[in-house]
C-alpha positions as CSV (number, residue, x, y, z in Angstrom):
1,M,-85.4,-8.5,88.5
2,Q,-84.0,-5.7,90.7
3,K,-81.8,-6.3,93.3
4,I,-83.0,-5.1,97.0
5,T,-80.6,-5.4,99.9
6,L,-82.2,-5.9,103.2
7,Y,-80.1,-4.8,106.3
8,L,-81.1,-6.6,109.5
9,N,-79.7,-4.7,112.7
10,H,-78.7,-6.4,116.3
11,D,-82.3,-5.4,117.5
12,D,-83.8,-7.2,114.2
13,Q,-85.1,-4.3,112.5
14,I,-85.1,-4.2,108.9
15,Q,-83.7,-1.3,106.4
16,T,-84.0,-1.4,102.6
17,Y,-81.5,-0.2,99.8
18,P,-82.7,1.0,97.6
19,S,-85.6,2.4,99.9
20,I,-88.7,0.6,99.3
21,S,-91.7,-0.5,101.4
22,L,-91.8,-4.0,102.9
23,S,-95.4,-4.4,101.5
24,D,-94.2,-3.9,98.0
25,L,-91.8,-6.7,98.8
26,K,-94.3,-8.9,100.0
27,N,-97.0,-8.4,97.3
28,T,-94.8,-8.4,94.1
29,P,-91.7,-11.1,95.4
30,N,-90.9,-12.2,92.0
31,L,-90.1,-8.9,91.0
32,Y,-86.8,-8.7,93.4
33,D,-83.8,-10.3,94.1
34,I,-83.2,-10.0,97.8
35,R,-79.9,-10.4,99.8
36,V,-79.9,-9.9,103.5
37,I,-77.2,-8.7,105.7
38,V,-77.0,-9.7,109.1
39,P,-75.2,-8.7,112.2
40,A,-71.5,-9.3,112.5
41,Q,-71.7,-10.1,116.1
42,S,-73.8,-13.0,115.4
43,V,-71.7,-14.8,113.0
44,L,-68.2,-16.2,113.9
45,L,-65.5,-16.6,110.9
46,I,-62.9,-19.2,111.4
47,G,-60.7,-21.5,109.2
48,A,-61.0,-25.5,109.5
49,K,-58.1,-27.4,108.3
50,L,-59.5,-30.5,106.6
51,P,-58.4,-32.7,103.5
52,K,-60.1,-31.9,100.1
53,L,-63.1,-34.2,100.0
54,N,-66.4,-34.1,98.2
55,R,-68.7,-31.3,99.8
56,H,-70.9,-33.4,101.5
57,R,-68.4,-35.5,103.4
58,I,-66.5,-32.1,104.1
59,L,-70.0,-30.6,105.8
60,Q,-70.4,-33.9,108.0
61,A,-66.7,-33.8,109.1
62,L,-66.7,-30.0,109.8
63,P,-68.3,-29.5,113.2
64,Y,-66.7,-32.2,114.6
65,A,-63.2,-30.8,113.3
66,L,-64.3,-27.2,115.1
67,E,-65.8,-28.8,118.1
68,E,-62.9,-28.0,120.6
69,Q,-62.6,-24.2,119.6
70,L,-66.5,-23.6,120.3
71,L,-68.5,-22.8,123.3
72,T,-71.7,-24.1,122.2
73,E,-72.9,-27.6,121.4
74,V,-72.2,-28.3,117.6
75,N,-75.8,-29.8,117.3
76,D,-77.1,-26.0,117.9
77,L,-74.8,-24.2,115.5
78,H,-75.2,-24.2,111.3
79,F,-72.1,-23.9,109.5
80,A,-71.6,-22.2,106.1
81,M,-68.5,-23.0,104.5
82,G,-66.7,-21.0,101.6
83,P,-64.5,-22.2,98.7
84,Y,-61.1,-24.1,99.7
85,Q,-58.3,-21.7,100.2
86,T,-54.5,-22.9,100.1
87,D,-55.0,-25.1,103.0
88,H,-58.1,-24.5,104.9
89,F,-61.9,-24.0,104.2
90,P,-63.2,-20.6,105.4
91,V,-66.3,-21.3,107.6
92,A,-69.0,-19.1,108.9
93,I,-70.7,-20.2,112.0
94,V,-73.9,-19.1,113.6
95,T,-76.6,-20.6,115.9
96,K,-79.6,-22.4,114.4
97,E,-81.7,-20.4,116.6
98,K,-80.5,-17.2,115.2
99,M,-80.7,-18.3,111.9
100,S,-84.5,-19.6,112.4
101,T,-85.2,-15.9,114.2
102,W,-83.9,-14.1,110.9
103,L,-85.9,-16.3,108.6
104,N,-89.0,-16.3,110.6
105,I,-89.0,-12.2,110.5
106,L,-88.5,-12.8,106.7
107,N,-91.2,-15.3,106.3
108,E,-93.5,-13.2,108.2
109,L,-93.0,-10.4,105.2
110,G,-93.4,-13.1,102.5
111,I,-89.7,-12.3,101.7
112,K,-87.4,-15.3,100.2
113,P,-83.7,-14.3,100.1
114,S,-81.2,-15.3,97.8
115,L,-78.3,-14.6,99.9
116,M,-77.5,-14.0,103.4
117,L,-74.2,-12.5,104.3
118,P,-72.6,-11.6,107.7
119,E,-72.1,-7.7,107.7
120,T,-67.9,-8.6,108.2
121,L,-67.6,-9.7,104.7
122,V,-69.5,-6.8,103.2
123,I,-67.3,-4.0,104.6
124,P,-64.8,-3.1,102.0
125,Y,-61.7,-5.1,101.2
126,T,-58.2,-4.3,100.3
127,P,-55.5,-6.9,100.1
128,D,-52.8,-6.4,102.7
129,Q,-55.2,-3.9,104.4
130,W,-57.3,-4.0,107.3
131,H,-60.9,-2.2,107.1
132,V,-62.7,-1.2,110.2
133,L,-66.3,0.1,110.3
134,V,-67.7,1.8,113.2
135,H,-71.8,2.0,113.7
136,D,-74.0,2.5,116.8
137,N,-70.9,1.8,118.9
138,I,-70.1,-1.5,117.4
139,A,-66.6,-2.0,115.5
140,I,-66.5,-4.3,112.5
141,I,-63.0,-5.2,111.6
142,R,-62.2,-7.0,108.3
143,T,-58.9,-8.7,108.3
144,D,-59.1,-10.7,105.0
145,F,-61.4,-11.8,102.0
146,Y,-63.0,-14.4,104.3
147,N,-62.3,-13.5,107.9
148,G,-62.8,-10.6,110.6
149,F,-64.7,-10.1,113.9
150,A,-66.8,-7.5,115.8
151,C,-66.2,-6.1,118.9
152,D,-67.6,-2.8,121.2
153,K,-66.1,0.4,120.1
154,N,-64.2,1.0,123.4
155,N,-62.5,-2.4,123.1
156,L,-61.3,-1.6,119.8
157,T,-57.8,-0.8,120.5
158,E,-57.2,-4.0,122.8
159,M,-59.1,-6.6,120.1
160,I,-56.8,-4.9,117.2
161,S,-53.7,-5.4,119.5
162,L,-54.4,-9.0,120.1
163,K,-55.3,-10.1,116.7
164,L,-52.3,-8.5,115.2
165,N,-50.3,-10.5,117.7
166,E,-51.9,-13.7,116.5
167,S,-51.8,-12.7,112.6
168,I,-48.8,-14.0,110.7
169,S,-48.5,-10.8,108.8
170,T,-49.2,-7.4,109.9
171,P,-51.1,-5.1,107.5
172,S,-49.8,-2.2,105.8
173,Q,-52.5,0.0,106.9
174,I,-55.8,0.0,109.1
175,N,-58.4,1.9,107.4
176,I,-61.3,3.2,109.8
177,L,-64.8,4.4,108.4
178,N,-66.6,5.9,111.0
179,Y,-70.2,6.6,111.0
180,D,-70.5,7.6,114.7
181,E,-70.3,11.2,115.9
182,D,-67.5,10.4,118.5
183,A,-64.0,9.7,116.9
184,V,-62.4,6.4,117.3
185,N,-59.3,6.5,119.4
186,L,-57.6,3.5,118.1
187,I,-53.9,3.6,119.2
188,I,-51.5,1.1,117.4
189,D,-47.9,2.1,116.9
190,T,-46.9,-0.6,114.6
191,V,-49.3,0.1,111.7
192,P,-50.3,3.4,109.8
193,I,-54.1,4.2,110.5
194,L,-56.3,6.1,108.2
195,E,-59.7,7.5,110.0
196,K,-62.7,8.5,107.7
197,K,-65.4,10.4,109.3
198,I,-68.9,9.9,107.5
199,S,-72.6,10.8,108.0
200,S,-74.5,7.9,109.6
201,K,-77.1,8.6,107.0
202,H,-74.5,7.0,104.1
203,F,-74.0,3.8,106.2
204,L,-76.1,1.7,104.4
205,E,-75.5,2.7,101.0
206,D,-71.8,2.1,101.6
207,I,-71.8,-1.6,102.8
208,I,-74.5,-2.0,100.3
209,S,-72.4,-0.9,97.2
210,T,-69.6,-3.3,98.1
211,E,-70.1,-6.4,96.2
212,N,-68.3,-9.4,98.1
213,P,-70.7,-12.2,98.4
214,A,-67.6,-14.3,100.4
215,I,-69.9,-16.9,102.3
216,N,-73.5,-17.3,101.9
217,L,-75.3,-18.6,104.9
218,L,-78.3,-20.0,103.1
219,Q,-76.5,-23.7,102.8
220,Q,-77.6,-26.9,103.6
221,Q,-81.1,-27.2,105.3
222,Y,-81.4,-23.0,104.8
223,Q,-80.6,-23.2,101.0
224,P,-83.6,-21.3,99.1
225,R,-85.8,-23.6,97.5
226,L,-86.9,-22.8,94.2
227,S,-90.6,-22.1,93.4
228,T,-92.8,-24.5,91.3
229,T,-92.9,-21.9,88.5
230,Q,-89.2,-22.1,88.3
231,N,-88.9,-25.6,88.6
232,K,-91.3,-26.1,85.8
233,K,-89.2,-23.5,83.9
234,I,-86.0,-25.3,84.4
235,W,-87.6,-28.6,83.5
236,R,-89.1,-27.0,80.2
237,I,-85.7,-25.7,79.1
238,S,-84.1,-28.9,80.0
239,S,-86.8,-30.7,77.7
240,Y,-86.5,-28.3,74.8
241,L,-82.4,-28.6,75.0
242,G,-82.6,-32.5,74.9
243,A,-85.2,-32.4,71.9
244,A,-82.8,-30.1,70.4
245,V,-79.9,-32.3,71.0
246,I,-81.9,-35.7,70.0
247,S,-83.0,-33.5,66.9
248,L,-79.2,-32.3,65.8
249,L,-77.9,-36.1,66.2
250,F,-81.0,-37.5,64.0
251,I,-80.3,-34.5,61.3
252,S,-76.4,-35.1,61.6
253,N,-76.7,-38.9,60.6
254,L,-79.5,-38.3,58.1
255,V,-77.1,-35.6,56.1
256,S,-74.5,-38.1,56.5
257,F,-76.4,-40.8,54.9
258,F,-77.3,-38.8,51.9
259,I,-73.6,-37.7,51.5
260,L,-72.3,-41.1,51.6
261,H,-75.3,-42.5,49.3
262,N,-74.8,-39.9,46.7
263,Q,-70.8,-40.6,47.0
264,V,-71.7,-44.1,46.5
265,S,-73.8,-43.6,43.4
266,T,-71.2,-41.4,41.8
267,L,-68.6,-44.3,42.2
268,D,-71.1,-47.1,40.9
269,N,-71.6,-45.0,37.8
270,A,-68.1,-44.3,37.1
271,I,-67.3,-48.1,37.6
272,L,-70.1,-48.9,35.3
273,K,-68.6,-46.4,32.6
274,I,-65.0,-47.8,32.9
275,Y,-66.7,-51.4,32.5
276,K,-68.8,-50.5,29.5
277,H,-65.8,-48.7,28.0
278,N,-63.7,-52.1,28.1
279,Y,-66.7,-54.5,27.8
280,P,-69.2,-52.5,25.2
281,Q,-71.1,-56.1,24.5
282,A,-72.0,-56.8,28.0
283,S,-75.4,-56.0,29.1
284,V,-75.1,-56.5,32.8
285,M,-71.9,-55.8,35.0
286,T,-70.6,-59.1,36.3
287,S,-67.6,-59.5,38.5
288,P,-65.9,-56.1,37.4
289,K,-62.9,-56.5,40.0
290,E,-61.9,-59.9,38.4
291,R,-62.8,-59.2,34.9
292,M,-60.7,-55.9,35.1
293,T,-57.9,-57.6,37.0
294,E,-57.7,-60.1,34.2
295,K,-57.7,-57.9,31.4
296,L,-55.1,-55.5,33.2
297,N,-52.7,-58.7,33.4
298,K,-53.4,-59.4,29.7
299,L,-52.3,-55.7,28.8
300,S,-49.4,-56.0,31.1
301,N,-48.1,-59.0,29.2
302,Q,-48.6,-57.1,26.0
303,N,-46.8,-54.2,27.3
304,S,-43.9,-56.8,27.8
305,E,-44.0,-58.0,24.5
306,N,-44.1,-54.6,22.9
307,S,-41.2,-53.4,25.1
308,L,-39.1,-56.6,23.8
309,L,-39.8,-55.4,20.3
310,L,-39.0,-51.7,20.8
311,W,-36.0,-52.5,22.8
312,L,-34.5,-54.6,19.9
313,A,-35.0,-51.8,17.3
314,F,-33.2,-49.6,19.5
315,V,-30.6,-52.5,19.8
316,G,-29.9,-52.9,16.3
317,K,-29.8,-49.2,15.6
318,S,-26.9,-48.8,18.2
319,L,-25.3,-51.8,16.6
320,Q,-25.1,-50.2,13.2
321,Q,-23.8,-46.9,14.8
322,T,-21.0,-48.9,16.7
323,S,-19.8,-51.2,14.2
324,N,-16.8,-52.6,16.4
325,V,-19.4,-54.0,19.1
326,R,-20.7,-57.7,18.2
327,L,-23.8,-59.3,20.0
328,A,-22.8,-62.8,21.6
329,Q,-25.6,-63.6,23.3
330,I,-29.3,-62.1,24.2
331,D,-31.7,-63.1,27.0
332,F,-35.4,-61.5,28.1
333,H,-36.8,-62.3,31.1
334,N,-38.8,-60.5,33.8
335,N,-39.2,-57.7,31.4
336,Q,-35.4,-57.3,31.4
337,L,-33.3,-57.6,28.5
338,N,-29.8,-58.9,28.9
339,L,-27.0,-58.3,26.1
340,Q,-23.7,-60.0,26.4
341,L,-21.4,-58.3,23.9
342,T,-17.8,-58.1,22.8
343,A,-15.7,-55.1,21.8
344,P,-12.1,-54.2,21.0
345,S,-11.9,-52.0,23.6
346,S,-14.2,-50.9,27.0
347,D,-14.5,-47.4,24.9
348,N,-16.8,-49.3,22.2
349,L,-18.8,-50.8,24.8
350,D,-19.2,-47.1,26.5
351,A,-20.2,-45.7,23.0
352,F,-22.8,-48.5,22.3
353,T,-24.3,-47.9,25.9
354,Q,-24.3,-43.9,25.1
355,S,-26.0,-44.6,21.9
356,L,-28.8,-46.6,24.1
357,H,-29.1,-43.9,26.4
358,L,-29.4,-41.2,23.7
359,Q,-32.5,-43.1,22.6
360,G,-34.2,-42.8,25.9
361,L,-33.4,-46.5,27.4
362,Y,-32.4,-46.9,30.9
363,V,-29.0,-49.1,30.8
364,R,-26.2,-50.2,33.2
365,Q,-23.3,-52.2,32.3
366,Q,-22.3,-55.5,34.3
367,E,-19.4,-58.0,34.1
368,V,-16.6,-56.3,31.9
369,A,-13.8,-58.7,31.6
370,V,-10.8,-58.6,29.1
371,I,-10.7,-61.8,27.1
372,G,-7.5,-62.1,24.5
373,A,-7.5,-58.9,22.6
374,N,-11.1,-58.4,23.0
375,V,-13.4,-56.9,25.7
376,K,-16.6,-58.9,27.0
377,G,-19.1,-57.2,29.0
378,T,-22.7,-57.6,29.7
379,I,-25.5,-54.6,29.4
380,V,-29.1,-54.9,31.1
381,I,-31.8,-52.7,29.5
382,T,-34.9,-52.0,32.0
383,E,-38.0,-50.2,31.9
384,N,-36.4,-47.5,34.6
385,H,-33.7,-46.7,36.8
386,E,-35.2,-48.7,39.8
387,S,-35.5,-52.2,38.2
């Protein structure tokens, strides 16, 4: 869609940028995204100090929070709110009568704008500087992103001086864009002033090119409604997205099912293969966990018996190699072999223990004592160091 800007001057006359006939806008409205700029003199910009509530409650409280600062009854005013700043909400205020007038003019031309902006907030903005736009003997002053005011050009010096006295911080510079033929005689001693003279034919192009949609006046009852076609399009897209999400969830669960089913089948086949290997005569797999546990226990007992025979063989070999060592008692319990030995000296017991070590056994000495001319000690043989 082509973006078109309409400028409504203080006489409610319309100018367009880029230049296009109003009849084209009326006949083919769906081809254009239209924003409207309205006179700065008709819109009051102000800050409202309110707690951060939900937007609906803030809009309810806003008129009464500003009531004492306004000359017009709040019921006759329209309040448009900007996003929350450090300690306040920026607010644009215009009479409902003026809003109705502008919208009626546009409705007669078949124009439905998406944005309606006060002229004050479309002139250039630079942090820490003020910008003054002079056109048709009206001066429009923008003091920051959400604030500004308008006055007669002849009263500009007095209004600027007054606002500088009220301002917390002084701008580093005041920039003047003068589209009138006469020079602007702004005299401020405390702030540097830079005036630029520009041809009036560039006025609309310059303010239109500034993209600062700070506060849209089309809020609450004036908020543009979506066309039936747009509503249908949104519902259709939402339906497609909902169907896509449901389909993805279904497909995801289905894929997970097949993956898990395949893993279960693989495990079942592996279990059956192990079962058949251990019970080749079995026609069906019955209580595989219990039967395999029973067989493992049996094998474990057999391993214990085999370990005893093997250890006894190693002990016998070591006794032959260390002839001075005598076996006094032997005990096998909990897969642990206890040997009570006697020898002429502890060196003989150490030699016997070293012989067992060399054969790969895990051995430790216990309770070594001297009895008469001999040394008596206990040696423990286990499957590993931690036993």
